[in-house]
C-alpha positions as CSV (number, residue, x, y, z in Angstrom):
1,M,258.4,6.8,-67.7
2,F,257.5,10.3,-68.9
3,N,255.5,11.1,-65.7
4,T,258.4,9.9,-63.6
5,Y,260.7,12.3,-65.4
6,I,258.4,15.2,-64.9
7,L,258.2,14.4,-61.2
8,G,261.9,14.2,-61.1
9,Q,262.3,17.6,-62.7
10,I,259.7,19.2,-60.3
11,T,261.8,17.7,-57.3
12,I,265.0,19.2,-58.7
13,M,263.1,22.6,-59.2
14,K,261.9,22.6,-55.5
15,Q,265.4,21.8,-54.3
16,S,267.2,24.4,-56.4
17,R,264.7,27.2,-56.1
18,W,266.1,28.3,-52.7
19,I,269.6,28.4,-54.4
20,I,268.2,30.7,-57.1
21,F,266.5,32.8,-54.3
22,G,269.7,33.2,-52.5
23,C,271.6,34.2,-55.6
24,S,269.0,36.8,-56.4
25,I,269.3,38.2,-52.9
26,I,273.2,38.4,-53.1
27,L,273.0,40.3,-56.5
28,T,270.3,42.6,-55.2
29,F,272.3,43.4,-52.1
30,I,275.4,44.2,-54.2
31,K,273.4,46.4,-56.6
32,F,271.6,48.3,-53.9
33,F,274.9,48.7,-51.8
34,V,276.7,50.3,-54.8
35,E,273.7,52.4,-55.6
36,V,273.1,53.8,-52.1
37,S,276.9,54.2,-51.5
38,Y,276.7,57.0,-54.2
39,G,276.0,59.5,-51.4
40,V,279.3,58.6,-49.8
41,F,281.1,58.9,-53.2
42,L,279.3,62.2,-53.8
43,V,281.6,64.1,-51.3
44,E,284.7,62.8,-53.0
45,L,283.4,63.4,-56.5
46,Y,282.6,67.0,-55.7
47,N,286.0,67.6,-54.4
48,T,287.7,65.8,-57.3
49,F,285.9,67.9,-60.0
50,P,286.2,71.5,-59.2
51,G,283.3,73.6,-60.4
52,A,281.1,70.5,-61.0
53,S,277.4,71.1,-60.6
54,M,276.1,69.5,-57.4
55,A,272.6,69.3,-58.9
56,L,274.0,67.4,-61.9
57,L,275.9,65.1,-59.6
58,Q,272.9,64.4,-57.4
59,W,270.7,63.9,-60.5
60,N,273.3,61.4,-61.8
61,G,272.8,59.3,-58.6
62,S,269.0,59.3,-58.9
63,L,269.1,58.5,-62.6
64,V,270.3,55.0,-61.7
65,S,267.2,54.2,-59.7
66,A,264.9,55.8,-62.3
67,I,266.3,53.8,-65.1
68,E,266.1,50.6,-63.1
69,T,262.5,51.2,-62.4
70,F,261.3,52.5,-65.7
71,F,262.9,49.8,-67.8
72,I,261.9,46.7,-65.9
73,W,260.2,45.4,-69.1
74,Q,263.5,45.2,-70.8
75,A,264.7,42.4,-68.4
76,L,261.5,40.5,-69.1
77,Y,261.9,41.1,-72.9
78,F,265.5,39.8,-72.9
79,I,264.5,36.7,-70.8
80,R,261.7,35.8,-73.4
81,I,263.9,36.6,-76.4
82,F,267.1,34.9,-75.3
83,S,267.3,33.2,-71.8
84,S,267.9,34.3,-68.2
85,Q,271.7,33.4,-68.5
86,V,272.2,35.6,-71.6
87,A,270.2,38.4,-70.1
88,M,272.2,38.3,-66.9
89,L,275.5,38.2,-68.9
90,I,274.4,41.3,-70.8
91,G,273.5,43.0,-67.6
92,V,276.8,42.1,-65.9
93,T,278.9,43.3,-68.9
94,I,277.1,46.6,-69.2
95,G,277.0,47.2,-65.4
96,T,280.7,46.3,-64.9
97,T,281.7,48.5,-67.8
98,G,279.9,51.4,-66.3
99,L,281.7,51.0,-62.9
100,V,285.1,50.7,-64.6
101,L,284.5,53.8,-66.7
102,T,283.2,55.6,-63.6
103,S,286.5,55.0,-61.9
104,L,288.2,56.6,-64.9
105,A,285.8,59.5,-65.3
106,Q,287.4,63.0,-65.5
107,N,284.2,65.2,-65.1
108,E,280.6,65.0,-64.2
109,Y,279.4,64.5,-67.7
110,Q,281.5,61.4,-68.2
111,L,280.0,60.2,-64.9
112,L,276.5,60.8,-66.3
113,I,277.2,58.3,-69.1
114,S,279.3,55.8,-67.2
115,Y,277.4,55.6,-63.9
116,G,274.0,57.1,-64.6
117,L,273.3,55.5,-67.9
118,L,275.5,52.3,-68.2
119,Y,275.4,51.2,-64.6
120,G,271.8,52.2,-64.3
121,Y,270.8,50.1,-67.4
122,G,273.0,47.1,-66.3
123,G,271.4,47.3,-62.9
124,I,268.0,46.4,-64.3
125,F,269.3,43.0,-65.2
126,L,271.3,42.4,-62.0
127,I,268.1,42.8,-59.9
128,K,265.1,41.8,-62.1
129,I,266.3,38.7,-63.9
130,G,266.7,37.0,-60.5
131,L,263.3,38.3,-59.3
132,F,261.5,37.0,-62.4
133,L,263.1,33.6,-61.9
134,V,262.2,33.5,-58.3
135,A,258.7,34.5,-59.1
136,E,258.6,31.5,-61.6
137,R,259.9,29.1,-58.9
138,F,257.5,30.6,-56.3
139,P,254.2,31.0,-58.2
140,P,251.1,32.8,-56.5
141,D,249.7,29.6,-55.1
142,D,253.1,28.6,-53.4
143,N,253.3,28.8,-49.6
144,F,256.3,31.1,-49.9
145,H,255.3,33.3,-52.8
146,V,255.0,36.7,-50.8
147,F,258.2,35.9,-48.8
148,A,260.3,35.0,-51.8
149,T,259.1,37.7,-54.3
150,G,259.0,40.4,-51.5
151,F,262.0,39.8,-49.4
152,H,264.4,41.6,-52.0
153,T,262.7,44.9,-50.8
154,V,264.0,44.3,-47.3
155,I,267.6,44.3,-48.6
156,Y,267.4,48.0,-49.5
157,P,267.5,49.3,-45.8
158,V,270.1,46.8,-45.1
159,A,272.2,48.1,-47.9
160,V,271.7,51.6,-46.7
161,A,272.8,50.6,-43.1
162,A,276.0,49.1,-44.6
163,T,277.1,52.2,-46.6
164,P,279.7,53.3,-43.9
165,L,281.8,50.4,-45.2
166,T,282.2,52.4,-48.4
167,G,283.6,55.3,-46.5
168,V,286.1,53.0,-44.9
169,L,287.1,51.5,-48.3
170,I,287.6,55.0,-49.7
171,N,289.9,56.0,-46.7
172,W,291.9,52.9,-47.3
173,T,292.2,53.3,-51.0
174,S,290.6,56.0,-53.1
175,W,287.2,56.5,-54.7
176,R,288.5,55.3,-58.1
177,I,289.9,52.2,-56.7
178,S,286.8,51.6,-54.7
179,Y,284.7,51.7,-57.9
180,L,287.1,49.1,-59.5
181,I,286.7,46.9,-56.5
182,Y,282.9,47.1,-56.8
183,A,283.2,46.5,-60.6
184,A,285.2,43.3,-59.8
185,V,282.7,42.1,-57.2
186,T,279.8,42.8,-59.7
187,L,281.6,40.8,-62.5
188,C,282.5,37.8,-60.4
189,S,279.2,37.4,-58.6
190,G,277.3,38.1,-61.9
191,L,279.2,35.4,-63.7
192,I,278.6,32.8,-61.0
193,V,275.0,33.5,-60.8
194,S,274.5,33.5,-64.6
195,F,276.0,30.0,-64.6
196,I,273.5,29.0,-61.9
197,F,270.6,30.5,-63.8
198,S,271.7,28.5,-66.9
199,Y,271.2,25.4,-65.0
200,S,267.7,26.5,-63.9
201,E,266.8,27.1,-67.6
202,H,266.7,23.3,-68.3
203,S,264.1,22.4,-65.8
204,R,262.1,25.6,-66.2
205,K,260.6,24.5,-69.5
206,C,259.0,21.3,-68.0
207,I,256.8,23.2,-65.5
208,D,256.3,26.5,-67.3
209,I,252.7,27.7,-67.3
210,H,251.8,29.6,-70.3
211,Q,249.4,32.6,-70.1
212,P,246.8,33.3,-72.7
213,A,247.6,36.0,-75.3
214,I,245.3,39.0,-74.7
215,Q,244.4,38.8,-78.4
216,S,242.9,35.3,-77.9
217,F,239.9,36.8,-76.0
218,D,236.9,38.5,-77.4
219,K,236.7,42.3,-77.7
220,P,234.8,43.0,-74.5
221,T,237.3,40.9,-72.5
222,R,240.3,42.5,-74.1
223,Q,238.9,46.0,-73.3
224,K,238.4,44.9,-69.7
225,I,242.0,43.6,-69.5
226,Y,243.4,46.8,-71.0
227,A,241.4,48.8,-68.7
228,G,242.7,47.0,-65.7
229,F,246.2,47.6,-67.0
230,V,245.5,51.3,-67.2
231,F,244.0,51.6,-63.7
232,Y,246.9,49.5,-62.3
233,G,249.4,51.8,-63.9
234,L,247.6,54.9,-62.8
235,S,247.6,53.6,-59.3
236,Y,251.3,53.4,-59.3
237,V,251.8,56.8,-60.8
238,S,249.8,58.3,-57.9
239,C,251.5,55.8,-55.4
240,A,254.9,57.1,-56.3
241,M,253.9,60.7,-55.6
242,F,253.6,59.9,-51.8
243,L,255.5,56.6,-51.3
244,N,258.9,57.3,-49.6
245,I,258.4,61.1,-50.1
246,P,259.1,61.5,-46.3
247,V,262.8,60.7,-47.0
248,Y,263.1,63.8,-49.2
249,I,261.1,66.3,-47.2
250,L,261.5,65.5,-43.4
251,K,264.9,66.9,-42.9
252,K,264.2,70.2,-44.5
253,Q,260.7,70.4,-42.8
254,T,262.3,70.0,-39.4
255,Q,264.6,72.9,-40.1
256,V,261.7,75.0,-41.2
257,L,259.8,74.3,-37.9
258,G,262.8,75.2,-35.9
259,I,263.4,71.7,-34.6
260,N,267.0,70.8,-33.7
261,E,269.2,68.9,-36.1
262,K,269.4,65.9,-33.8
263,D,265.6,65.5,-33.7
264,G,265.4,66.0,-37.4
265,S,267.9,63.2,-38.1
266,L,265.9,61.0,-35.6
267,C,262.7,61.6,-37.6
268,L,264.5,59.9,-40.6
269,V,265.8,57.1,-38.5
270,L,262.4,56.4,-37.1
271,F,260.8,56.4,-40.6
272,G,263.4,54.2,-41.9
273,V,263.4,51.7,-39.1
274,S,259.6,51.4,-38.9
275,E,259.4,51.2,-42.7
276,G,262.0,48.5,-42.8
277,I,260.3,46.5,-40.0
278,S,257.0,46.7,-41.6
279,R,258.6,45.3,-44.9
280,L,260.2,42.4,-43.1
281,M,256.9,41.6,-41.3
282,T,254.9,41.8,-44.5
283,T,257.2,39.3,-46.3
284,V,257.4,36.9,-43.3
285,T,253.7,36.8,-42.5
286,G,252.2,37.7,-45.9
287,D,251.7,34.1,-47.1
288,R,249.9,33.2,-43.9
289,F,247.7,36.2,-43.3
290,M,247.6,38.4,-46.5
291,K,247.7,36.1,-49.6
292,N,244.7,36.5,-51.8
293,R,243.8,39.7,-49.9
294,L,246.8,41.9,-50.9
295,M,244.7,44.1,-53.1
296,Y,242.4,44.8,-50.3
297,V,245.3,45.3,-47.8
298,F,246.9,47.7,-50.3
299,T,243.7,49.8,-50.6
300,V,243.1,50.0,-46.8
301,L,246.6,51.0,-46.1
302,C,246.4,53.9,-48.7
303,F,243.3,55.2,-47.0
304,L,244.8,54.9,-43.5
305,G,248.0,56.6,-44.7
306,A,245.9,59.5,-46.1
307,V,244.4,59.9,-42.6
308,V,247.8,60.0,-41.0
309,N,249.1,62.6,-43.5
310,L,246.1,64.8,-43.5
311,L,245.5,64.8,-39.7
312,M,249.0,64.2,-38.2
313,G,251.6,65.2,-40.9
314,Y,249.9,68.5,-41.8
315,T,249.4,69.5,-38.2
316,A,252.8,68.3,-36.8
317,K,254.7,71.2,-35.3
318,T,256.8,69.6,-32.5
319,S,259.5,66.9,-32.5
320,Q,257.2,64.4,-30.7
321,Q,254.3,64.9,-33.2
322,L,256.8,64.3,-36.1
323,F,258.3,61.2,-34.2
324,L,254.8,59.7,-34.0
325,Y,254.0,60.6,-37.7
326,C,257.2,59.0,-39.0
327,I,256.5,55.7,-37.0
328,L,253.0,55.5,-38.2
329,I,253.5,56.4,-41.9
330,G,256.5,54.1,-42.0
331,L,254.5,51.2,-40.7
332,L,251.7,51.9,-43.3
333,T,254.0,52.4,-46.4
334,G,256.4,49.6,-45.8
335,P,253.9,46.8,-46.9
336,L,253.3,48.9,-50.1
337,N,256.9,48.5,-51.0
338,A,257.1,44.9,-50.0
339,T,254.1,43.7,-52.0
340,A,255.1,45.3,-55.3
341,Y,255.5,42.0,-57.1
342,P,253.1,39.7,-55.1
343,L,250.3,42.2,-55.6
344,C,250.6,41.6,-59.4
345,G,249.8,37.9,-58.9
346,E,246.4,38.7,-57.5
347,V,245.1,40.6,-60.6
348,F,243.6,38.7,-63.6
349,G,243.8,35.3,-61.9
350,S,247.8,35.7,-61.6
351,Y,248.1,35.8,-65.5
352,Y,250.1,38.8,-66.8
353,R,251.8,39.3,-63.4
354,N,255.2,40.0,-65.0
355,E,253.6,42.4,-67.5
356,L,251.8,44.2,-64.7
357,Y,255.0,44.4,-62.7
358,S,256.8,46.0,-65.6
359,V,254.1,48.5,-66.2
360,S,253.8,49.5,-62.5
361,G,257.7,50.0,-62.5
362,S,257.6,52.4,-65.5
363,C,254.5,54.2,-64.0
364,F,256.2,54.4,-60.6
365,A,259.3,56.1,-62.2
366,V,257.1,58.7,-63.9
367,G,255.1,59.3,-60.8
368,L,258.1,59.8,-58.6
369,M,259.7,62.3,-61.1
370,F,256.6,64.4,-61.0
371,G,256.0,63.9,-57.3
372,L,259.4,65.2,-56.4
373,F,258.9,68.2,-58.7
374,I,255.5,69.0,-57.3
375,N,256.8,68.8,-53.7
376,G,259.7,71.0,-54.7
377,L,257.2,73.5,-56.1
378,I,255.2,73.5,-52.9
379,F,258.2,74.4,-50.9
380,D,259.1,77.2,-53.4
381,L,255.7,78.7,-53.1
382,N,255.2,78.4,-49.4
383,G,258.6,78.2,-47.9
384,S,257.8,74.9,-46.2
385,F,256.7,71.3,-47.1
386,T,253.5,71.5,-44.9
387,G,251.4,71.4,-48.0
388,S,253.2,68.3,-49.1
389,F,251.4,66.3,-46.4
390,I,248.1,67.4,-47.9
391,F,249.3,66.4,-51.3
392,S,250.4,63.0,-50.2
393,G,247.1,62.4,-48.5
394,I,245.2,63.3,-51.6
395,M,247.6,61.0,-53.7
396,Q,246.9,58.1,-51.2
397,I,243.1,58.6,-51.7
398,I,243.4,58.6,-55.4
399,T,245.6,55.5,-55.3
400,G,243.1,53.7,-53.2
401,L,240.3,54.6,-55.6
402,F,242.4,53.4,-58.6
403,T,243.0,50.1,-56.8
404,V,239.3,49.7,-56.1
405,C,238.8,49.9,-59.9
406,V,241.4,47.3,-60.5
407,I,239.6,45.0,-58.0
408,V,236.3,45.5,-59.8
409,M,237.8,44.9,-63.3
410,S,239.6,41.8,-62.1
411,K,236.5,40.4,-60.5
412,K,234.6,41.0,-63.7
413,L,237.2,38.9,-65.5
414,S,237.6,36.2,-62.9
415,H,235.0,33.9,-64.6
416,T,236.5,34.2,-68.0
417,L,240.0,33.5,-66.8
418,L,238.8,30.6,-64.7
419,M,237.2,29.1,-67.7
420,Y,240.4,29.5,-69.7
421,K,242.4,27.9,-66.9
422,M,240.0,24.9,-67.0
423,G,240.5,24.6,-70.7
424,L,236.9,25.5,-71.5
425,T,237.4,28.6,-73.7
426,T,238.7,29.0,-77.2
427,S,239.9,31.9,-79.2
């Protein structure tokens, strides 16, 4: 009787997991769409608040992404303390409140609190709660693990492509009413999804796989696990210093090189399209061709990207050379974005993957902050971003080396963790 009940619960889980996946994708699109639409709102905000600092307004927009990445661990913490439904309701409440207050803001400092801080913090839960639930429904040994946990990264370029709709909405109404409409959409969709997540909570406990507490291992094993966490975190600090950097430097670099504005814009388009295609191809084919080899793929792509930056990016002087560079670097960096979560499932025998993902997010936010600053410093000192290609290449090599260290540490622990999984170890 009990076995029949367990099998029934597993069947329900398999049938409902695609619904949870769909809900996660919908919320991810809404969050990304509102976030990337800030660039459209920016023009209206600057005109609405005379004398406002453009630097502060731009920083306000980037703060949303930084908070979402740095505080991933908050979503995981709230799920474990309360439940996915409660965590989602908290995120929906904070995020919706932030958008409503944004529509009422009277200066850029109020925007900083309402949009940058409140919506940024609420956005953590809107995206990451669904991702953690999807990852639970599609564990590393599932045939759709890479697809299900990586597909949300494909939504970002789709949201970027849809941003002209925000301009249309603003023209029809106003930027304040547009934010109120987005708040209503966020609230309604969030409440519906939280209800669906509450249903998933009942069957979750029947199949939950508990990971060992790090403190349950002997001291040498604990030290290896902690070292693995450190190297993994460092790999994402250095990774953030080159990943997606072309988006920030290409436009200005084409101006410095005397390349016409049309070709400069085309560079960004080529990078975005090639990067988006490689993300999609990675998620679609990853389970068949890359699973259990993602760490090696990640490492190889870092080293290949370094070659492209050092030999092609640094020497590029014409439109054609930059076109080729953008296509190649986009194809090489797309999989790194798409495998951010699946990669964690191939370290430490798939244990601690949520913790690794949270650590990597915080480290990535730190690395991005320093990476943008260093690239800006390079431009201030040299009057161009040519040196940024060298910097990116060096960071890719360092990232690859850190990843090699993670692979080594994970292999050293593989026997101990396998014994634990078989129930042959004790504290």
